N, C-alpha and C positions, 0 to 999 in steps of 0.2 A: 800423138803428142807424148813426149817422154815424161818420165816420173819427175824429173827435175822441173820440167815446164809446169806440170801440175802443182808442184810444191810452190813454185813462184807465184802461181795464180791462186794459191790457197784453195785448190780444188782437190778433193780426195781422189785418190786413184780408184778406178773401178776394179782394180785388181783385188785380190784376196787380202782383207785387212788382217792386222795383227790380232790374234785372239785376246791378248792382254788389253788392247784398246777397246775391243767390244765389251769386255767385262766391265771396264770402267764406265762406259757409256750406259750400260744397263743399271749399274748401281746409282748413277746420277739420276736417271729417269725414275727409278723406284723411290729414291729419297724425295724427289720433287712431288711424286704422287702422294706419298705418306704425309708430307708437309701440307699439301693442299687439302688432303682429307681432314687432317687435324684442324686446320683453319676453318674448314666448312663446318666441322662438328662444333667447334667453339662458337662460331657465329650462330649456328642453330640453337645451341644451349643459351647463349646470351639473348637471342630473340625470344626464345620460349620463356625465359625468366622474366623478360620485360613484359611480355604479353600477360603472363600469370600475375605479375605484380600489379600491372594496370587493372587487370580484372578484379583482383582482391581489393585494391584501393577504391575501385568503382563500387563494389559491393559494400565496402565499409562506409563510403560516402553516402550511399543510398540508405544504409542502416542509420547513420548519424542524422541524416535529414529527416528520416521517418521518426527517430526518437525525439528530435527537437520539435517536431511538429505536434507531438503529443503533449497533453496537459497533465502534469503529475501533481497530485494533491495529497495532503494528509487528511485522514478522516477518523471519525470516532463514531461508535454506536451508542446512542443514548439509552439509558436504563432508568426505570422508575426506582427512586430511592425512598425507603421507608425508615431509614435510620434517624434517630433523634438528633436534633441540631441544638447548638448553643450559640448565643451571641455574646461577644465580649464588649463590655462597656466600662468606661472610666468612672471613678468616683473618689471622694475624699472621706476619710473616717472622721467621726466626731463623737464626743462623749454622749452616752445615752441621756444624761442630764448635764448640762453645761450652764452653771449659774454665775453670772457676774454679780459681784457684791458692791453696792454703792453705799456711801454715807447717807444716813437718813437725816442727820442734823449737822449743821456746820460746826467746825471746831478744829482742834489740832490733834495730830497723832501722838498719843502719849507713849505707846509702845506697840510693837507688833510681835507676835509669838510664832507665826508659821511662815515659812518661806516656800519658794517654788520646789516642787517635788515632794513636799511633805504630804503624807496621807492623814486625813482628818476624818473624824466622826461627826455625825449630825449633831449640832448644838455646841460643838467645841469652839472656844474663843480663838479668834484669829488676830484681833487687834483691839486696843482700847483707845478711846478718844477723850479729850478734854473739851467740854462744851460750856464755857463761862456764860455765854449769852443765853443759852437754854436754861441754865441753872438760875440766872437772874429772872427770867420770865416765869419760871416755876415759882420762885419765891413771891413774885408779884401776884401771880394767880392765886396762891394760897392766901395772901393778905386780902385780895379782893373777895375771896370766898368768905373769909371771916367777917368782912364788912357787910356783905350781903346777908349773912346769917344774923348779924346784929340788927340789921334793918328789918328783916323778916320778924324777928322776935318783937321788936317795937310795934310793927304794923299789926301783928296778931293781938297784942295786949290792948292797943288802941281800939281795934275792932271790937274786942270783947267789952270794953267799957262803954263804947257808944251803943252797942247792942243793948246793954243793960239800961242805959239812959232812955233808949227808945221804948223799952218796956214800960217805963214810968211816964212816957210821953213828954220827956224833957227836951228831946231833940227831934228834928224832922227825919223822915225816912230817907230823904235825899242825902243828908249828912252821913247816915249809917251806911248807905250804899257806897259813898265815896271812900269811907274807911275800909270797907270790905274790899273794894277795888285796889286800894293801896296795899292791902295785905296780899292780895293775889299777885300783884306786880312784884312785891318783895320776894315772894316764893319763886317766881319765874327768874328773877335776878339771881337768886341763890342757885337755882338749877343751872343757869348759864355759867356762873362762876365755877360751880362744881365740874361741869363738863370741860371747861377750859383748863382747870387744874389737872384733870385726869388725862387730857390730851398731852399736856406738857410732861406729865409723869411717864406716859407711854414713850414720848420722844426721848426722855432721859434714859430709857432702857436701851436705846440704840447707841449708847456710848460704847457698848461692847459689840463688836462685829462677830456674829456667830455663823458657823458653817450651816447652810440649809440642807446639806445632804452628805452622805459618805462619798469620799472621792479623793482626788489629788489636787493640790494647789498648782495650777498651770500658769498662773500669772500673779505677780505682786507689783503694784505700781506706786506704792507709798513707802515713806521712810519716817523715822521718828522726827517729830517737829513739823511735818508737812501740814499746811493749811488745806483743809478739804471743805468742799461745799456740799450742800444737801442735794443729792440727785444730780441733775444736769444743770443746776443753777450756775449762772455766770459763764455759760458757754457749752461746749460739747461735753457729753457725759464721759467720765473717766472711772472705770471700775477699779476699786481699790484692790480687790482680789477676784480671781476666777477659779471656781471649784468645779472640777470635771469628774463625772463618774465614768470610770474606764471599763467597767464590767457590768453589763454588756456594752458594746459600742453600737452606735447608730450610723447607718450609711444610706444616703439618698442617691438614687441613680435616675437619670432621665432616659426612659426607654422610647426609641423612635416609634412613630405611629404604625409603621409596618409590622412591628412585633407586639403591639399593645394588646391585641386580642388573644395572644398566646401566653400571656403572663397572668398567673393567678396567685392570690395570697396563699401562703402555706408551702410554696415550693422551696426546695432546698437549693441553695446556690453555693458556688465556690468562689472564694476570694483569694487572690494572689497578689503578692507585693514583690516588685522587681528585686529589691535588696535582700529578700528572704528566699533565696533560690532553693527549689525543691520542697518548699513548704506550702501547703494549701490549708485553707480555713473554711469550714462549713458554716454557713449562716442560713437564716430562714427569712423568706420574704414576708414581712409582717403585714403590710397593707399597701394598697395602691391608691392613687388619687382618683381613680375611676373617671378620669376626664382627660382630654387632650388640651395642652396649652396651645392656643391659637398662634402664639408668637414663635415657639420652637417646634411645634408639631410633634410634641413628645409627651409622655405620661410619666409623672414622678412616682417612684416606688420607694418604700422604706424597707431596709434590711436590718434585721437584728443579728448581731455577731457576738457570740460569747468570747470573752477575753480574760479567762481566769488567771492565766500566768503572766498577763501583761505584756505579751510579745508584741502585739500591735499597739501603735501609738496614735492617739487622736491627731487629726490633721494630716496623716500620711496619705499619699496618693496610691490607690490600689486599682486592680483590674478585677471586674466582676464577670463571672461566666454564668449567664442566665439560661437555664434550659428552656427550650421551646417545646410545645406539645407536638409530638411526632405525628406525621401524616404522610400519605403517599405524595411525593413531589417528583415532577418531571423537570429535571434541571439539565442545562447545557452549558458548555464553557462560553465565557464572554467573547472569546476570539472566533466564535462561529457566527456572530451576528453581522448582518449587512444592513446598513441604514441607507436607503435610497428612496428618493422622491417622497420623503416624509413617512415611509413605512419601514418597519423592522422586518427583515427577511432572513432566511437561512438557506444555504445551498444543500439540498438533499441529493443523494445518489441512489439510483435504483439498482436492480440486479444486472441490468445491461450497462452499468457504469455511465448512465446518462444523467445529466444534471437537471434539477428542477428547482426553481426559486419559489420558496414557500413563505407566505406572510404568516407571522406568529404574533401572539399577544403575550407580553411579558408580565410576570408577577414581581416577587421580591428579588432584590439584588443581594446575593449572598457573598459578594466579594469576587472571587474568581469564577463563580457559578451564578447563574440567573435562572429563576423559575420561569417555566412556560406554561401558561394556563390554557392556551388553545393553539391549534395549528399543526401540532406534531403528535405522533404516536410512539409508543414504546418500541424500541428496536430499530428506529430510523437511523440511517447512516448520514452523518453530516460532514461537510467539508470544513476543516479548520484553516483559519487565515486565508479565506478565499481571495484569489487575485481579482483586481478590478475588472479585468477583461472577461471574467467568467460570466456566462449567460445561460438562459434556458436552452436545453437541447445539446449542449456541449458534451462530448464524450471524454472522460478523464481516465487516467490510470492512477493507481495508488502509489504512494511514494515507495512502498516496499518493493513493488514490481520494478520501479526505476532503478533501485539499488541493485536488484538482481541482474538486470540487463547491463548495468555498468560493469559489474563483476565479470559477466560473461564476455563482454567486449574486451576488457583488459586481458582476460585469459587468451582470447584469440590473437591479440596483438603480440603477446609473449610467444605464442606458438609459431607465429609467422616470422618473428625476428630471426636473422641468421645466427648460428652458433658462434660464440666468441665475440659477439657484439652486444653492447648493452641494449 
């Protein structure tokens, strides 16, 4: 078959080919092999990366599942505290002597001489009253006394004459005894009239209202011309003046029964007032009631507080820090308590990080802390804010370990992330 025939049939000639064509065919084959090799390498790299990524994700998933299956808790180690404690209680200041002054006799206010804020001395006149009714009663009593004195004088002279007549046997003994009785009655009438007159004189002395003690006028309820009654007559009592001794001051505080046994007379206390920032005042616990009020379950104590410069004012609301007698106390945080089935428990953690529910007996409540009288030992590790699902035998990890593992896992994620990608 000729070469033309071969060309028409697209069959290469079996003859010797052109060297140029052979070279082109070799280049095409080599390029195809290189391309195929590159594709295979890329496929292998992609497959390897996929396998490694899936393996890493599987390991990470296992680690996450394991971490989430653990119970992480915050714990604290309890210690015996021997530090002294104080209890803060509210109270109101009042004068050491606080004397309300009332009118002893009815009348009108003639004049008043001291107003609120005035410092007065004992016996100083505060006001004067006009008492016309008392004056008239005194005049009447004086006249009655004179009348009784005249009757007594007549009775005595009559008795003397009848006694002399009896000596001469001119009258009977019965008549003499009657005259003597009249004389005795006249003497008693004179004594009664004298007593009534002295009583009214004493009442007349109350025309002037005097200060019973050194202090400050803290209240004045009268003005010139006011009609005043004696004491509480005619309704509720109204003090005309109130004199308050401001140095020292007196302070009463109700101490709860929990702390009553630790409060003793003679202790030094600290008094603070909110408005006087940075200032503290030292007082002395003067006395205690030595009994518990069954209504409030508290004991009243009295505190004496010096106030020479007058900084503190009677009636002010203050805070009192009462020191308690120091003793060894085993205290735990309130957020460690578990109340279940009527018992108070805590979750303790041993050296193997295993949980044990321990029943405890509580003492005093100190606010954020509470005393434990039995059930725990010094150095025991407790779980804070224990979850509801926590029970005996659970193995826990501490919150610090969880934070460390989270940091390590984040570091591994950053290392596995491709460069150039967030």
